[in-house]
N, C-alpha and C positions, 0 to 999 in steps of 0.2 A: 415655621421650619422651611429651610431650603433644602431641596434634594439636588445632589450633584449628579450630572451626566457624564459626558466625556471630558469637557472643560468647563469650568465656570466663567461666567461674565466677568466676574471680579478678576479671576486669575488671567483671563484674556487682557483685560485693560491694564492690570498691574504690570504684566510682563512686556506688553507691547512698548510700554514707555520706559522699559530698561530697568524696572525696578529689581530689588533682590529681597527674597523672603529672609526675614530675620528670626521669627518664632513661629511655631505651630503648635496649638493645643489639640491634643489627641484623646479621643476615648474610643475603644473597640468593644464590640459585642461578638461573642465567639461560640463555636460548637466543638465538642469533643466527647468520644465515648469514654474517656477517662474522667475520674472523679477529682476535680481540681482541689478539692478541700484535703483529700487524701494524698494525692500524689505530687501537688505543686505545679507550677506553671510549666518547668522544663519538661516533665514527663507528659503533662496535659497536652502540649502541642505535638508530641510525637505519635498520637494516635492517627492511623490512616484517614480517620474521618474529621479530623480537625479542620475548621475552616473559620475565617472570619466573616460574619454575617453583615455587620455594619461597621462602618468607618466614620466616626463623627470627627469634624475638625474645624478649627477656625485660624485663620493666617493673620498674624500681627494684630490680634484682638479684634478682628473683623467678624461679620456674621459667622454663625455657626452653620456648617452644610454637613448633611449626612449622606454618605455614599452607600446605597443599598446593594451591597455586593451580593447578597444571597438571591437578589432578583435580577442579576446580570448586568448591574451598572458597573462601570470602570472608574478607576481612581485617576486624577489628573496626573499627567506626567511629571510636572513640576513637584507635586506632592511626592510622588514615587521617588524621585531624585533627592528630595530633602530628606528622606528617611536615612540615608546613608552619608549625609553631608554634615559633617562636624561643625560647619559655620552656621548652620540653622539649629537654633535651640529648639528641642522638642520638649514639650511640657505634657505631663499626664499625672494624675493622682494614683500612686503605686505605678510609676512608670516602668518598674521591672516587668509587670505583666504585659503592657503594651510593647515593650521593646523586644522581648521574648516571642510574643504572639507574631509580631511583624516580622521578625527574623525568620521564623519558619515559613510564613506565608509568602514572604518575598522569594526565599530559596525555591519554593514550590512554583510559584506563579510567575515571578519577574526576577529571575536569576541575574539578569543583566543590570539590575538596580541594587543588587545585594553586595554589600562590602563589609567583611568583618576585620578583625585586628589580630589574626593568628600568627604566632611564630612557630617555627619548626618544632615539632613534637609537642607544642601545647595543646589543650583541649578547649579552647575558647572559639575556635573557629566557626561555629554554627551560629554565632550571634552577632548582631549589630554592635559596633562600637559604642560603649556606654558614654564616651565623651560626646558631648553635644545634647545628651538627654538631662533633663531635670525633672524633679519630682515635688508636686505640691504637697504630697503627703509627708515628705521629708521636711519641707518648709514648715508645714504645721506642727510636726513633732518637734522641731528645733525651737518652737515658741510655746512649748508645753500644752499643745491642742491634741485633740483625739487622733487616732490612726485610721478613722473611717470617715468617707466622704459625707455621709449623712451626719455624723457626730460633729465635723468642723463646721458644717453648714448651720447646724443648730446653735452651737456656741457663738458663732459669729453673727448669728441672726441674719443671714443672707437673704435677700429678696428672693434669689433663686434658690430653691431647695431640691434635694434629690427627691425624685418621685418615690412615694412609698410603695406603690404597686410594683416596682422594679423587680423584687424577689420573685413574684409570681410569674412574671413575664419571662425572666431568666430561666426559671424551672421549666416553662413551657417550651421556649425555643432553644435554650443552650444546653439541655441535657436530655438524654434518651428518655423516651417514655415507654410505659408498660404497653403490651399488645392487649387490646381488647376487641370484642366484637363491635363496640360502638365506634372505634377508631379504624377499623378495617383491619386490624392486626399490625399497624405500623409501629415502628420502634422510635420515630422521630418526627416531630411537629415542624413543618415547614411553612413559609408565609402563606401559601395558598389554603392552609387548613383552617386559618382564621384571620382574615384580612383586617378585621378591626383591632384585633390584639396586636397584630404586626404594626399597624398604623402607631398604636400607643407605644410599642417598643422603639420604634424611630423617634418619637417625641422624647422617650425615657433616654436614649442615647444622646440626643440633642441636649436635653437638661443637664446631663453629667458634664459636657463640655462647658455649658454656661456656668455651672457651679465652680468648676475647676478654674475658669477665668475669674470669676468673682473672688475666689480665695486669693489669687494672686494679686488682685486689685486691693483687696482688703489688707493684704500683709506688706504691700510694697514698701511701706516706711521701715519695715524691719526686715532687711534681706539677709539671706543665709551668706556668710563669709565664703569668698571663693575657695579657701583652703578646706573647709567642710565639703563643699561639692567635689573637691579632688579626692577626699576620703571616701565619699560616696562612689565615685567612679571605680576606686580601687576595690571597695566592697562588692560592686557588681561585676568586676574581674573575677574576684575569688569566687563568688556564686556561679559564674559562667564556667569557671574551671572545673569545679566540683571535686570530689574526692571518690576513689575507687573503692567499690565494695567486693569482697570475697563471697560472691553468691553461692557457691558450693557450701560455704560454712553457714551462711544465713538459712538456705533451705534445710540443711540438715539440723540447725538449731530449732527451727520451728517444728520439724518432725520429731525430734527427740523430746522437745517440751510436751507434745501430744502424748507420747508414750509415758513420760514421767507422771504427768497429770492423771492419766488414767490409772497407773499403778498406785500413785498416792491416794486417789479417790477410793479405790477397791480397800486399800489398807484403812483408811478412814471409816468406811463403811463397815469393816469388819470389826473395828473397835467400838464405834459408837451406835451401829444398827441404824444410822440415818439414811434416809432415801436420797437426800441431796446435801452432801457434806459441804457444799460451797456456800449453802444458806447460812446467813450469819444468825437469822432467828432460829433455825433448827439446831445450830451448834450452841447457842446461848441456852436453848430449853434443856439440851443434853447435859450441859455443864451444871444448870441449876438443879437437874435431878440427881447430880453427883455431890450437891452441896456447894458448888462453886458458883458465885455471882460475879458476872463480869459487865461493866457497862459498855465496854469496848472490846473488840477482838483485834485492835491495832497492834503493830509490831511491838512497841514498848510495853504495852500491858500484857501482851501474851509471853514476851521474854520474861518479865518480871515474875509470873507465875510459874513459868518452867524453872526459874532459878529457885523457887521455893522447895526445899528439901523434903518438907512434910507433905507435899501435894501427892495425891493418889497417882501411881505409875501410869494407869490407863489415860487419867487426864492429861498428864504430862505429854505423853506420847502423841495424844489426839491434837494438843496445842502445837506441838512440833510439826506435825503433818499439816495442820492449818496454815501455819507460817509458810511452808514450803509451796502449798497450793496457792497461797495468796500472792506469790511471786508475780509479778507482771513483766518480767524481762522480755517475754515473747512479743509484747506489743513493740518493742523497739525493732525486733527483727522483721514483725509484720510491716512497721513503717518503712524499713529499707526495702522490703520487697516491693511496696506500693511506689516508692520514689525513684527506684533505679532506672537510669536512662539506657538507651540502646547500647551504649559503649561500657556499660557497667558502673558508671559514675553516678553518685547522688548529687543533685544540685539544688541550689536555693535553700540552703539550710540557715542562713543568717539574715535577719532583719535589721538593717541598719536603723539607729536611733529607736530600737524597740522598745528601750526603757527612757522614756523622754524626761525623767527626772535627772538623769545623769548623761544621757546619750550613748550608753552602752548598747551592745547587740542584744536582741532576744533570739532565742532558737526557734526554729520552724521545723515541721514535719517529723524528723528524727530526733530533734531536740539534744544536740550534742552538748548543750550547757548544763544538762543533768544526768550524765552517764553514770551508771555505778562503778566504783572504783574496783580495782582488781588487786588482790593480796596473795595470790597463789604464786608459789616459787616456780612451778612447772607448766606455766601457761602454754608453751609450745607443744608439750606433750597432750594436755588436755585439749587443746586445739586440734591436733591431728586426730584424737579419737573422735571429736565431734565431727570433723570433716569427713571420716570414714563411717559415720553413722553407727558407731560401736556402743550401743547403749549398755550392753552387759558389761564391758570393760569399765566404763563410767561409773557405773553403780556399784561396781566391786572395788574400785580404786578410791572413790570419794563418798563422803557421808551424805551429800546432798546434790543430786544432778541439777536441780534448779539453781542452786548457788553457783555451781560451775557455769551454767549457761548465763548466768548474770554476769559472772566475772569476765566472760569472753566477750561481751558485746562491743567493747572497745576494739577487739582485734579483728572485728569484721572490716574495718577501715584498713586498707592494706596500700602498699606503694606499687607502682606499676612494674612491669618487667624491666629489670636493669637498673631500677631506681631503688631509693631508700627514703625513709622519713627521717628528717632533723626536726626534732621536737625541742622547742627552746621556751622557757618561761621565765617570768620576773620571780625574784626570790622576795617574798614578804612586801610586795608592793604597796599595799594600803598602809602598812606600819611605816614604811619609809616616807611615804608622802605625808602622813599625819605628823610624824615627827619633824620633818623638814618645815611644813607650815607653821607648826606651833613653837619651833625653836627649842625642842627638847634635845639639847646638846649630847647629852650622854648617850641617848639612843642613837644618835647619828655617828657618834664615834664607834659604837658597836658595828654598824652597819659598814662604816668605812674600813673596819680592821676585819671584816667577813666573819664577825662573831655570831654567836647563836642567840637571837633575840629572846628565845624562851628562858634560857639560862640566865641571861643578862637581867631580864625582867624579873626573875625569881630572886636574884641576888640583890636587886635594888629594893624589892619589896620586903625581903626577910633579913637583909643586912648580913648575909653569910655568902661566901663563895659557892656557886652552883655550877657542876661540871656535868655535861650530858651523861658521861659513863664514870664519873669519879665522884668527888666530894658532894654530898647533899644532893645527889642524882634525884632523889625522890621529889624534891621541890620543882624540878624542871616542868612536871605535868601541870602543876598549879599555876606556874608562869605562863605555860601555854594556854591553858583555858582562860585565863586572865586576858592575854593579848587578844584572844579570838572573840571575846564577849564583851571587852568593857572600854573598846577604844571611842565609843560613840555614846558615853555616859550610860551604858548599860549597867544593871545592878543584879540583885540576886536571881530576878527572873530571867535575866539573859543568860547568866551562868547555867541555870537549869535547863534552858532551851538548847544550849550547847552540848548538853549531855554530863554535866558536872558530877551529878549524883551516880550516874552510871559508871563514871570513871574512878568512883571510890571516894570521892569527897563527901564529908557529911555536912548536913543541913546547917549547923552551927558555925561551920568554917566558912560559909559563903559570904556573909556581910564582912566579916575581917578581911577576907580577900579582895572584896571591892575597896574597902578603905585603904588597904595596903597599896593596891595598884594606883589609886588616885594620889596618895602621898607621894608615891615614887615618881609620879608624872604631873608636877603642878603646872608645868607650861601648857600641856595638853588640856587640863581643866579649864585653865585661865581662857584659852583659845575657844573652847565651846561657848562660854558666856560672853567673850568679846564679839563672836560672829552674831550671838542672839541680840546685843546691843546695837550691832551694825545693821542688821536686817530691821529691827524695829524703828531705829533712827530713819532708815530710808522709806519705811512705810508710813510712819506717822508724821515725819517733819518734811519728807521729800528732800532730804539732804543726802548728798553724795558721800559714802565713807570709803576709805581704802584701808585695808588690813592685810598686811603680809602678802603683797602682789594680788590681792583679790578685791574687786570694786562691786560696791552695792549701790544700786540706783533704781528708783521708780520712775516710770515714764509711760504715760498713757494707758494707765490702770494694769501696769504689768511691773513685777520686780525682777530686775535684771542683775545676775551675779556674774560678772566677767572674771574668767579664770585667767590664770597667767599664760595660757596658750593664745589668748584672745577669743576664745569661744565663750558664748554666754549661756547660762542657765536662765530659763524663764519661769515665772510662776505668775499664773493669771489671776487677776483681780484680787491682788492682797489686802487684807485689813487686819485690824487688831480686834481680837476677841478675848473671850474668858475661858480659860482652861477648867477642867473639872475640879481643880485645887483652888479655884477662885483667883488665880493670878493671870496676868496678861499672857497672850500667846498670838502668834500670827497665824492666820489661816489663809489659804488660797484655794482656787478651783482647779481641779484635775482629776484623772482617772484614779480612782481609790481602790481599797481592797475588794470592794464589791464589783469592780470592773466597769463601774458606771461613773459618769460625769458627776461630781459632788465636791463639797467644800471639805478641804482636808486641813487638820490642825498640824502645826509643826512648831519647832522650837530650836535653839541654838545648836544643840548636839546633833540633831536631824539634819539641819542645814550642812553641818560639818561633814557628815556622812555623805550626803549628795556631792559636796564639793570633792572630798577626797576620792570617791569612787569615779567622779567626772575626770579629775585629773589623771587617775590611773588609766582611764580610758583614753586620754589624750596621749599619754606616754605610749601606750599601745599602738595607737595610730601613727605616731612618729616612727616607732619601730617598724610597722608594717610599711609605710612609705620608704624608710631606709632600706628595707629588704624586699622592695617591690620588683626588683631585678631577679629575685628568686620566684618560684612557683609555689606561693602560699596557697594551699588547698583548703585550710580550715582553721579555725581558732576557736579556743575554749577558755573562757574568763581571760586570764592574763598569759595566754600560752599560744604560740604560733605552730603550726604543723606545715612544715614546708616539704614538698616532694621534690627531690633533687637527684643528680647522678650520684653514684656510689663513691665517686672520688671526691664530692663535696666536702669541704672542711666544716665540721660542726663547730669547732673553735671559732672560725671567723664568723659564722652566724650569731653564735652567742655573743661575741665581742660587739658586733654591729647591733644587735637588738638591745644591748645593755648601755649604749650610748646616751648620755643625758641631753635632753633637748636644750637648745640655747635659751629658752624661756624658763628653765628650770635650774638656773646656777646654784650650785652648793647642793643639790640633791644627788645622793649616791645611790646609784642603781647596780643591779647585778643581774645576769641572766644565766641560768645553767640549762643544760640540755642533754639529750641521749639521742642515739641513732637507732632505729628498728626498721624492720621490714612490715610490722604490722602495729597498729596504734595500741598503746597500752598506758598505764600509769606508772611511771618508773620508780 
């Protein structure tokens, strides 16, 4: 390991002959009084005690050097200058962390070297411009590899592996410690408290840079396209901008939830006599004593028992109380409290390429991707009552305070003073993409005419006109559940998972529903198995197949599916296996349902699902780039949330969002939207 002082010998020689740094690979180790896992990096760096302890780097693939900042060493001026220089490519694994940490550190310690990209009135000014930064984690995800440095190193079998003792060293030096007599009552471990550990920590920092460089070297033959890096930079801008939180609402939601839980718990104790009504074991034992056996107290099982009219009234009431007590809505509000930055905004909510099978985003911290829906007509009134902390009025006006608090979660996201949200989303985007790819013309004609696909699907399935509020309207629900569940070869099980039985359909209706949908959509059914054949041909025969603008190819033990946008889906080490029915199937390595690296089985319709969701993601990215002049502050599935002036045109935003990308000729898109001062599901 080389340790850096004021200037390195390499840097001296390099710059004396007039060289220009091209790339720098970086890894930082840092300290903060804030819990990174709970608050995210943007809040993490705002703690007064935040500091960078070690700065490991390598210039243009050269030797790795470690600057021991915690021991008073200084960073070379050329490196300081490079951090804000867009012409120098900065590499890191999860570069968002390094970029945000270095943004705060530069502004505090070397403001003369800090340069951002803020426009008047925007909220990205505290951070280094993401242009010029690239991320080897994103590169790995693009190729279907894990999102952890250790995971990538293991899968690629790199000679340089992340040191396994790193977690213990990070816990020792990077987090507050408990005061004890043995440590003299200190709350933080410094280098002088264990020199041997500190030496190993510097080696750990150096090793992470080595691994990051090894990943680049290993993946160099499979580069990420420039347009994907441009999408990444836009993603970073959205994360930097953040979304404003109404913290008065958030704090009162947490307060009222506590009051509600206490009252519900008291009522539950009164009915059951239980010491701890939150205990699943105790509740099951009480139910058993009343002649009711339940394997699960989950929402669906409890709701089914409540609907039983022959059930004992006390049991019914206890189950109702149990459902309300089990509401976990307050966790979202606590996550908001944990993540909120000094200016009242939550940042870092989106993980680019978080779903590496499709390239879609994953939610982080507050998890905007799985917010409860709101169905209340008087959201504004309920919101005002919560902001005023009026529990009595809430409990008097509404049947369930926990349900109210749950429905108000979205409304905690608000537009700033003088602004509004324009929320725009694609209409039936996956159904449109699937129909376009498969050439199911009758469906495309429905979309072109702005028709209701659920009605049209029911009409095609049952051979009668179906109108939303007119003729055969009762069939629309069957068309809807079929559309939602059956597009990727789902069958009876998929219908049940989508809640078909709870919606009133009978068990004996489900298989005929599957058969009717497939008969009405023969081109989609054929497309599933055409994709299946194309994948198997690529894997078995190593032959390239092109199917409706999609290219299938195996290369270097990877299956690549090239989408119409030019982006590629990657499947690691594909091979032909045998499925549980004795037939052929394609398997590949990836992060499976266990969240571990494992071999995953797939087949045509599942690949179609990946493809359709990936293309839908690419269409969203195209819309984001089209609307990048607007201040996009969040996105949820196929929806954009834009914070803009009150005179901004919603119609113009929806028109621009609904434009068809040049690579998707013939695909009919539509974007609808609404204006609001607080976020909601319209």
